[in-house]
C-alpha positions as CSV (number, residue, x, y, z in Angstrom):
1,M,-140.0,62.9,-80.7
2,A,-138.1,62.6,-84.0
3,P,-138.7,65.5,-86.3
4,R,-141.0,65.0,-89.3
5,F,-140.1,66.0,-92.8
6,P,-142.1,66.3,-96.0
7,P,-141.5,63.8,-98.8
8,V,-139.0,64.7,-101.6
9,S,-141.9,64.9,-104.0
10,A,-142.9,68.1,-102.2
11,Y,-139.7,69.9,-103.2
12,D,-140.4,72.9,-105.4
13,P,-137.4,74.3,-107.3
14,S,-139.3,77.4,-108.4
15,L,-139.8,78.7,-104.9
16,R,-136.3,80.1,-104.5
17,T,-132.7,79.5,-105.5
18,R,-130.7,76.9,-103.4
19,R,-127.0,76.6,-103.7
20,T,-126.0,73.9,-101.1
21,A,-127.3,70.4,-100.4
22,A,-126.4,67.5,-98.1
23,A,-127.7,64.0,-98.7
24,D,-127.4,60.4,-97.5
25,L,-126.4,57.8,-100.1
26,D,-128.0,54.4,-99.7
27,G,-131.8,54.6,-99.9
28,T,-131.6,58.4,-100.7
29,L,-129.5,59.1,-103.7
30,L,-129.5,55.3,-104.5
31,A,-132.8,53.5,-104.9
32,S,-131.7,50.6,-102.7
33,S,-131.1,51.1,-99.0
34,S,-128.9,48.0,-98.8
35,A,-125.1,48.5,-99.1
36,F,-124.4,44.8,-98.9
37,P,-123.7,44.3,-102.6
38,Y,-120.9,46.9,-102.5
39,Y,-119.3,45.3,-99.4
40,F,-119.6,42.0,-101.2
41,L,-117.7,43.3,-104.2
42,V,-114.9,44.6,-102.0
43,A,-114.7,41.2,-100.2
44,L,-114.6,39.4,-103.5
45,E,-112.5,41.6,-105.7
46,A,-110.1,43.0,-103.1
47,G,-110.2,39.9,-101.0
48,S,-111.0,36.4,-102.2
49,Y,-113.8,33.9,-102.9
50,L,-113.6,32.6,-99.3
51,R,-113.9,36.1,-97.8
52,A,-117.0,36.8,-100.0
53,L,-118.5,33.4,-99.0
54,A,-117.9,34.3,-95.3
55,L,-119.7,37.6,-95.8
56,L,-122.6,35.9,-97.4
57,L,-122.9,33.4,-94.6
58,V,-123.0,36.1,-91.9
59,S,-125.6,38.2,-93.8
60,P,-128.5,36.8,-91.6
61,V,-126.6,37.9,-88.5
62,L,-126.1,41.3,-90.1
63,L,-129.9,41.6,-90.6
64,V,-130.6,40.6,-87.0
65,L,-128.1,43.2,-85.7
66,Y,-129.5,45.9,-87.9
67,V,-133.1,45.2,-86.8
68,G,-132.6,44.1,-83.2
69,V,-129.5,46.1,-82.0
70,S,-128.5,49.1,-84.1
71,E,-127.4,50.2,-87.6
72,A,-123.9,51.0,-86.2
73,A,-123.4,47.4,-84.8
74,A,-124.4,45.9,-88.2
75,I,-122.1,48.2,-90.1
76,A,-119.2,47.4,-87.7
77,L,-119.5,43.7,-88.4
78,L,-120.0,44.2,-92.1
79,V,-116.8,46.3,-92.3
80,F,-114.8,43.8,-90.2
81,V,-115.7,40.8,-92.4
82,S,-115.2,42.8,-95.6
83,F,-112.0,44.8,-94.8
84,A,-110.0,43.1,-92.1
85,G,-106.5,42.5,-93.4
86,L,-107.1,43.9,-96.9
87,R,-104.4,46.0,-98.6
88,A,-105.5,49.6,-99.0
89,R,-104.3,49.8,-102.6
90,D,-106.5,46.8,-103.5
91,V,-109.6,48.4,-101.9
92,E,-108.8,51.7,-103.7
93,A,-108.6,49.9,-107.0
94,V,-112.0,48.2,-106.5
95,A,-113.5,51.6,-105.4
96,R,-112.0,53.1,-108.6
97,G,-112.7,50.4,-111.1
98,V,-115.5,48.1,-109.9
99,L,-117.9,49.9,-107.6
100,P,-118.8,53.1,-109.6
101,R,-120.6,51.2,-112.4
102,H,-122.9,49.5,-109.8
103,Y,-123.5,52.7,-107.8
104,A,-124.2,54.7,-111.0
105,A,-126.8,52.1,-112.2
106,G,-128.7,52.6,-108.9
107,V,-129.0,56.4,-108.7
108,R,-132.6,57.6,-108.2
109,A,-133.7,60.1,-110.8
110,D,-135.9,62.2,-108.5
111,T,-133.5,62.6,-105.6
112,W,-130.5,63.2,-108.0
113,E,-132.5,65.9,-109.8
114,V,-133.2,67.6,-106.4
115,F,-129.6,67.1,-105.1
116,R,-128.0,68.4,-108.3
117,G,-130.3,71.4,-108.7
118,A,-130.2,72.4,-105.0
119,G,-126.5,71.9,-104.7
120,A,-125.4,73.8,-107.7
121,E,-122.7,75.5,-105.6
122,R,-121.8,72.8,-103.1
123,R,-122.9,69.2,-102.7
124,V,-122.0,66.9,-99.8
125,V,-122.8,63.2,-99.4
126,V,-123.0,62.0,-95.8
127,T,-123.0,58.2,-95.5
128,A,-122.4,55.4,-93.1
129,S,-120.5,53.5,-95.8
130,P,-116.6,53.8,-95.6
131,A,-115.3,56.9,-97.4
132,V,-112.7,54.8,-99.1
133,M,-115.4,52.7,-100.7
134,V,-117.7,55.5,-102.0
135,G,-115.4,58.4,-102.5
136,E,-114.4,57.8,-106.1
137,F,-118.0,57.4,-107.2
138,V,-119.3,60.4,-105.3
139,R,-116.7,62.7,-106.5
140,E,-116.6,61.6,-110.2
141,F,-120.3,60.8,-110.9
142,L,-122.1,63.1,-108.4
143,G,-119.6,66.0,-108.2
144,A,-119.9,66.0,-104.4
145,E,-117.7,66.0,-101.4
146,V,-118.0,62.8,-99.3
147,A,-118.1,62.4,-95.6
148,G,-118.1,58.7,-94.7
149,T,-117.1,56.2,-92.0
150,E,-113.3,56.2,-91.5
151,L,-111.5,52.9,-91.1
152,E,-108.5,52.0,-89.0
153,T,-105.3,50.9,-90.7
154,F,-102.0,49.3,-89.7
155,A,-98.6,48.6,-91.4
156,G,-98.2,52.3,-92.1
157,G,-101.6,52.7,-93.6
158,K,-101.1,49.9,-96.1
159,R,-103.7,47.5,-94.6
160,F,-107.1,47.8,-92.9
161,T,-107.6,46.4,-89.4
162,G,-111.4,45.9,-90.0
163,R,-112.1,48.3,-87.1
164,I,-114.0,51.5,-87.4
165,K,-113.0,54.8,-85.9
166,A,-116.7,55.9,-85.7
167,V,-119.7,54.8,-87.7
168,L,-121.2,57.9,-89.3
169,V,-124.9,57.6,-88.2
170,G,-127.3,59.7,-86.1
171,K,-125.6,62.5,-84.2
172,R,-122.2,61.9,-85.9
173,K,-123.7,62.8,-89.2
174,R,-124.9,66.0,-87.7
175,E,-121.5,66.8,-86.2
176,V,-119.7,66.2,-89.5
177,V,-122.1,68.4,-91.4
178,E,-121.7,71.2,-88.9
179,K,-117.9,70.8,-89.2
180,L,-118.0,70.9,-93.0
181,F,-120.1,74.0,-93.0
182,A,-118.5,75.7,-90.1
183,G,-118.2,79.4,-90.5
184,G,-121.1,79.6,-92.9
185,D,-124.7,78.7,-93.4
186,M,-125.8,75.2,-93.0
187,P,-127.0,73.3,-96.1
188,E,-130.0,74.8,-97.7
189,V,-131.5,71.3,-98.6
190,G,-131.1,68.0,-96.7
191,L,-132.1,64.6,-98.0
192,G,-132.4,61.4,-96.1
193,D,-134.4,58.2,-96.0
194,R,-134.3,56.9,-92.4
195,E,-134.4,58.0,-88.8
196,S,-130.6,58.0,-88.4
197,D,-130.6,60.8,-91.0
198,H,-132.9,63.1,-89.0
199,D,-130.1,64.6,-86.9
200,F,-128.3,66.2,-89.9
201,M,-131.5,66.9,-91.7
202,A,-132.7,69.0,-88.8
203,I,-130.0,71.6,-89.2
204,C,-130.6,72.1,-92.9
205,K,-132.8,75.0,-93.9
206,E,-135.1,72.6,-95.8
207,A,-135.2,68.8,-95.4
208,Y,-137.1,66.1,-97.3
209,M,-137.6,62.4,-96.7
210,V,-137.1,59.9,-99.5
211,P,-139.7,57.1,-99.4
212,T,-138.5,53.6,-99.9
213,D,-139.0,52.5,-103.5
214,K,-136.7,50.0,-105.0
215,R,-138.5,50.4,-108.3
216,A,-138.0,54.2,-108.4
217,P,-136.9,55.4,-111.9
218,R,-133.1,55.4,-112.2
219,A,-131.2,58.4,-113.4
220,S,-130.1,58.1,-117.0
221,P,-126.3,57.7,-117.5
222,D,-126.1,60.9,-119.4
223,S,-127.6,62.9,-116.5
224,L,-124.7,61.9,-114.2
225,L,-121.4,63.8,-114.4
226,S,-119.4,60.9,-115.7
227,R,-120.0,57.6,-117.6
228,A,-118.7,54.2,-116.6
229,I,-117.0,53.4,-119.9
230,F,-114.2,51.5,-118.2
231,H,-114.8,49.1,-115.3
232,D,-113.4,46.0,-113.8
233,G,-114.5,43.0,-111.7
234,R,-115.8,39.6,-112.7
235,L,-119.5,39.9,-111.8
236,V,-121.9,41.2,-114.5
237,R,-124.8,41.9,-112.2
238,R,-125.1,43.8,-108.9
239,P,-124.6,41.1,-106.3
240,D,-127.7,41.3,-104.1
241,P,-127.8,38.3,-101.8
242,P,-129.6,35.9,-104.3
243,Q,-127.2,36.9,-107.1
244,A,-124.2,36.8,-104.8
245,F,-125.2,33.3,-103.7
246,F,-125.6,32.0,-107.2
247,A,-122.3,33.5,-108.4
248,L,-120.4,31.8,-105.6
249,A,-122.3,28.5,-105.5
250,Y,-122.1,28.1,-109.3
251,L,-118.4,29.0,-109.6
252,P,-116.9,25.5,-109.0
253,F,-119.4,23.8,-111.2
254,G,-119.0,26.5,-113.8
255,F,-115.3,26.0,-113.9
256,V,-115.7,22.4,-114.7
257,V,-118.2,23.3,-117.4
258,A,-115.7,25.8,-118.8
259,L,-112.9,23.2,-119.0
260,L,-115.2,20.9,-120.9
261,R,-116.3,23.6,-123.3
262,V,-112.7,24.6,-124.0
263,F,-110.8,21.3,-124.2
264,L,-113.5,19.2,-125.9
265,N,-113.7,21.7,-128.7
266,L,-110.0,21.9,-129.3
267,P,-109.7,18.9,-131.7
268,I,-113.0,19.7,-133.5
269,P,-112.6,21.3,-137.0
270,P,-113.6,25.0,-137.1
271,H,-116.5,24.3,-139.5
272,L,-118.1,21.9,-137.0
273,V,-117.5,23.7,-133.8
274,H,-120.8,25.7,-134.0
275,H,-122.6,22.4,-133.8
276,T,-120.8,21.4,-130.6
277,Y,-121.3,24.9,-129.2
278,A,-125.0,24.4,-129.6
279,L,-124.9,21.1,-127.8
280,M,-122.9,22.7,-124.9
281,G,-125.2,25.7,-124.5
282,I,-123.1,28.3,-126.2
283,R,-125.0,30.6,-128.6
284,L,-123.3,31.7,-131.8
285,A,-125.1,33.8,-134.3
286,V,-123.3,34.7,-137.6
287,R,-124.7,37.4,-139.8
288,G,-123.5,39.0,-143.0
289,T,-121.4,37.4,-145.8
290,P,-118.0,36.2,-144.7
291,P,-115.1,36.9,-147.1
292,A,-114.2,34.2,-149.5
293,A,-111.1,32.1,-148.8
294,P,-108.0,33.5,-150.6
295,C,-107.0,31.7,-153.7
296,P,-103.6,30.1,-153.8
297,G,-101.0,32.7,-154.5
298,T,-103.2,35.7,-153.5
299,P,-103.1,37.7,-150.2
300,G,-105.4,37.0,-147.3
301,S,-108.0,39.4,-145.9
302,L,-107.5,41.6,-142.9
303,L,-110.4,41.0,-140.6
304,V,-110.7,44.2,-138.4
305,C,-113.0,43.8,-135.4
306,N,-113.9,45.5,-132.2
307,H,-112.6,43.8,-129.0
308,R,-114.9,42.3,-126.5
309,T,-113.0,39.4,-125.0
310,A,-109.8,37.5,-125.6
311,L,-111.9,34.9,-127.5
312,D,-112.7,37.3,-130.4
313,P,-110.2,35.7,-132.9
314,I,-111.3,32.2,-131.9
315,I,-114.9,33.0,-132.4
316,L,-114.1,34.5,-135.8
317,N,-112.3,31.4,-136.7
318,I,-115.4,29.3,-135.9
319,A,-117.7,31.8,-137.7
320,L,-115.6,31.6,-140.8
321,G,-115.3,27.9,-140.7
322,R,-111.6,28.0,-141.7
323,P,-108.3,28.8,-140.0
324,V,-107.3,32.4,-139.3
325,T,-104.2,33.9,-137.7
326,C,-104.5,36.5,-134.9
327,V,-101.9,39.0,-133.9
328,T,-101.7,40.2,-130.4
329,Y,-99.6,41.8,-127.8
330,S,-98.3,40.0,-124.7
331,V,-99.3,36.5,-125.8
332,S,-98.1,34.0,-123.3
333,K,-96.5,30.6,-124.1
334,L,-99.4,28.9,-122.4
335,S,-102.0,30.8,-124.4
336,T,-100.1,29.9,-127.6
337,A,-99.9,26.2,-126.7
338,I,-103.6,25.7,-126.1
339,S,-104.9,28.2,-128.7
340,P,-106.8,26.5,-131.5
341,I,-105.5,29.1,-134.0
342,P,-102.1,30.5,-134.7
343,A,-101.3,33.5,-132.4
344,V,-98.5,35.8,-133.5
345,A,-96.9,38.1,-130.9
346,L,-96.3,41.7,-131.8
347,T,-93.4,43.8,-130.5
348,R,-94.9,47.3,-130.2
349,D,-92.3,48.5,-132.7
350,R,-94.4,49.9,-135.5
351,A,-92.1,49.0,-138.4
352,T,-91.5,45.5,-137.1
353,D,-95.1,44.8,-136.4
354,A,-96.2,46.2,-139.8
355,A,-93.7,43.9,-141.6
356,R,-94.9,40.9,-139.6
357,I,-98.5,41.4,-140.4
358,A,-97.9,42.2,-144.0
359,A,-95.9,39.0,-144.4
360,L,-98.7,37.0,-142.9
361,L,-101.2,38.5,-145.4
362,E,-98.9,38.0,-148.3
363,S,-98.6,34.3,-147.4
364,G,-102.3,33.9,-148.1
365,R,-103.5,33.9,-144.5
366,D,-106.5,35.7,-143.2
367,V,-105.4,37.8,-140.3
368,V,-107.6,39.0,-137.4
369,V,-106.7,42.3,-135.7
370,C,-108.4,44.3,-132.9
371,P,-107.1,47.9,-133.4
372,E,-108.7,49.1,-130.1
373,G,-105.8,47.3,-128.4
374,T,-107.9,46.2,-125.4
375,T,-111.4,45.1,-124.5
376,C,-114.2,47.4,-123.7
377,R,-117.3,46.1,-122.0
378,E,-119.7,49.0,-122.5
379,P,-121.3,50.1,-125.8
380,F,-118.4,52.2,-126.8
381,L,-115.5,51.8,-129.3
382,L,-112.1,52.9,-128.3
383,R,-109.8,54.7,-130.8
384,F,-108.7,52.4,-133.6
385,S,-104.9,52.3,-134.2
386,A,-104.3,53.2,-137.9
387,L,-101.5,50.7,-138.5
388,F,-103.8,48.1,-140.1
389,A,-105.0,50.5,-142.7
390,E,-101.4,50.9,-144.1
391,L,-100.9,47.2,-144.7
392,T,-103.5,46.1,-147.3
393,D,-106.6,47.3,-149.1
394,R,-108.4,43.9,-148.4
395,I,-110.0,45.1,-145.2
396,V,-113.2,43.4,-143.9
397,P,-114.9,45.1,-140.8
398,V,-116.4,42.6,-138.4
399,A,-118.8,43.6,-135.6
400,L,-118.7,41.5,-132.4
401,E,-121.0,41.3,-129.5
402,A,-120.5,39.0,-126.5
403,Q,-123.3,37.9,-124.2
404,Q,-122.1,37.4,-120.6
405,G,-124.8,37.0,-118.0
406,T,-122.9,36.1,-114.8
407,Y,-119.1,36.5,-115.2
408,Y,-117.1,38.9,-117.4
409,G,-114.5,37.2,-119.6
410,S,-112.1,40.1,-119.3
411,T,-110.1,41.8,-116.5
412,A,-107.6,44.6,-116.0
413,R,-106.2,43.6,-112.6
414,G,-106.9,39.9,-112.3
415,W,-105.5,36.7,-113.7
416,K,-105.8,37.3,-117.5
417,F,-105.1,33.7,-118.4
418,L,-108.5,32.9,-116.8
419,D,-110.4,35.3,-119.0
420,P,-111.6,32.7,-121.5
421,Y,-112.6,30.3,-118.8
422,F,-114.7,32.9,-117.0
423,F,-116.5,33.6,-120.3
424,Y,-117.2,29.9,-120.8
425,M,-118.3,29.6,-117.1
426,N,-121.4,31.6,-117.9
427,P,-124.5,29.3,-117.9
428,R,-125.5,30.5,-121.4
429,P,-122.6,32.5,-123.0
430,G,-123.0,33.8,-126.5
431,Y,-121.5,35.7,-129.4
432,E,-122.9,37.5,-132.3
433,V,-120.6,38.0,-135.3
434,T,-121.6,40.3,-138.2
435,F,-119.4,40.4,-141.3
436,L,-119.7,43.8,-142.9
437,P,-119.0,44.6,-146.6
438,A,-115.3,44.8,-147.4
439,L,-114.0,48.3,-147.9
440,R,-114.4,49.6,-151.4
441,P,-111.1,50.6,-153.2
442,E,-111.9,54.3,-152.9
443,E,-112.2,53.8,-149.1
444,T,-108.6,52.5,-148.7
445,C,-105.1,53.9,-148.5
446,G,-103.7,52.2,-151.6
447,A,-106.3,52.5,-154.3
448,G,-108.2,55.4,-152.7
449,G,-105.3,57.5,-151.5
450,R,-106.9,58.1,-148.1
451,S,-104.8,58.6,-145.0
452,A,-104.5,55.6,-142.6
453,V,-106.2,57.6,-139.8
454,D,-109.2,58.4,-142.1
455,V,-109.5,54.7,-143.0
456,A,-109.2,53.6,-139.3
457,N,-111.9,56.2,-138.3
458,H,-114.1,55.1,-141.1
459,V,-113.9,51.4,-140.0
460,Q,-114.6,52.4,-136.4
461,R,-117.7,54.3,-137.4
462,V,-119.0,51.4,-139.6
463,I,-118.7,48.9,-136.8
464,A,-120.1,51.3,-134.2
465,K,-123.2,52.0,-136.5
466,Q,-123.8,48.2,-136.8
467,L,-123.6,47.7,-133.1
468,G,-125.4,50.9,-132.0
469,Y,-122.2,51.9,-130.1
470,E,-120.6,55.3,-129.6
471,C,-117.1,56.1,-131.0
472,T,-114.6,57.6,-128.7
473,T,-110.9,58.7,-128.8
474,L,-110.1,56.8,-125.6
475,T,-107.2,54.4,-125.7
476,R,-105.8,51.3,-124.0
477,K,-103.6,53.6,-121.9
478,D,-106.7,55.5,-120.7
479,K,-108.3,52.3,-119.6
480,Y,-105.4,50.9,-117.7
481,M,-104.6,54.2,-116.0
482,K,-108.2,54.3,-114.8
483,L,-108.5,50.7,-113.6
484,A,-104.9,49.6,-112.7
485,G,-102.8,52.8,-112.5
486,N,-100.4,51.7,-115.3
487,D,-100.2,51.8,-119.1
488,G,-101.6,48.3,-119.6
489,R,-98.4,46.6,-120.6
490,V,-97.8,43.1,-119.2
491,A,-94.8,43.2,-116.8
492,P,-91.8,40.9,-117.2
493,V,-91.4,38.0,-114.7
494,S,-89.1,40.1,-112.6
495,R,-92.0,42.3,-111.7
496,L,-94.2,39.6,-110.3
497,G,-95.9,40.8,-107.1
498,N,-95.5,39.2,-103.7
499,N,-98.8,37.3,-104.3
500,G,-97.5,35.9,-107.6
501,K,-99.9,38.0,-109.7
502,K,-98.6,39.9,-112.7
503,F,-99.3,43.5,-112.7
504,P,-101.4,44.1,-115.8
């Protein structure tokens, strides 16, 4: 007969000090017992639309296998469909940049409190999910070692076969825990949620069952050991089967909608576009007082905004109702050709770029600049480059917020030229633009004598306060090193990958 264990609610931290803990992941540390959404993300982001569709179509078979045959059989098929033929580096990038946000959002508060407290010295997560899939999240956000299912590879370890060396369930979980703790005491606390966890729980000094409760309170982001400030992937929501089905089924239709939203608005004057946006289901809210248009012979204003998507300058153009010029790095000829506003490429040479922007302002143009240098999806502002503060005293902070319900209009690893289209593919995309008061003379470098860094930090704080965001000192390089393993500069044509994609 399977051993019986008390519920996790019976755990009493005051009885004695515990130093080591072992726990299952899905259904134990995570509120949901289903790992399907994470496999789906691997299939979509490391694979393709067709692979993700195939996984969705076989999901009923997976359920039958899990209920009627065994957990191991279901996982074997799940892994094969999701991983067969994928490049290891693509899967690792998804595990590093896409999955942690979704995992972190599903951590149960009660079991995380027990696991963290009881495993103050050593924590181990024992899971049937592939180690390559969960490892980054477990190590960074939970501060634990990971023992997961190992996958077979070929081509010198560069691709996955889709076959499993051994699914980590039942007795295999017990064996791996005994191996990890060989030569010492077994874990003082064990946590699990299903019968296949009983074997490893039985060798722990204390063991507790976690009852199924998809509505269990989630751990706050601050209680975890890391925050998902940077993340990648196109899907906004966790792709449970209904959400996954909608995201895939709507994609072709959404792309047609995006094309209409983009190209039908190109010939419309900026001051009328907000009307056509409303007709096309795009929400645009403008708050605050926009700066007045520059008089002939006077310099333009420098509109300094946070960076949410590549559409920020275009949305500002519409909110102002008059032409603006944006300055950007790595602007392509295609983007320039179809952009409804002038886009001026910068060179990354400080003196050259400063002279170029200053000349635009002196010519009487309003110029849009995003000093973060890259987009950030979460409620954080990256460090503001101080270059803009040296160029003019006519600085207007602008706070931007983008509403994206299904697809993200930004990416670190994918096809960047599709970013605007993914934003417009959302059923009800939206933007909120808030024009903040222009800097007073005493807050600037010229009239106020303040340093450029002080001015940049001040503007960052003003925008963050308006949005309710947190200021950070993180940079574009930090983002791309985290998500793509490079410094974020667009590669020249000679560095095109074998699949035709540019390395970000």
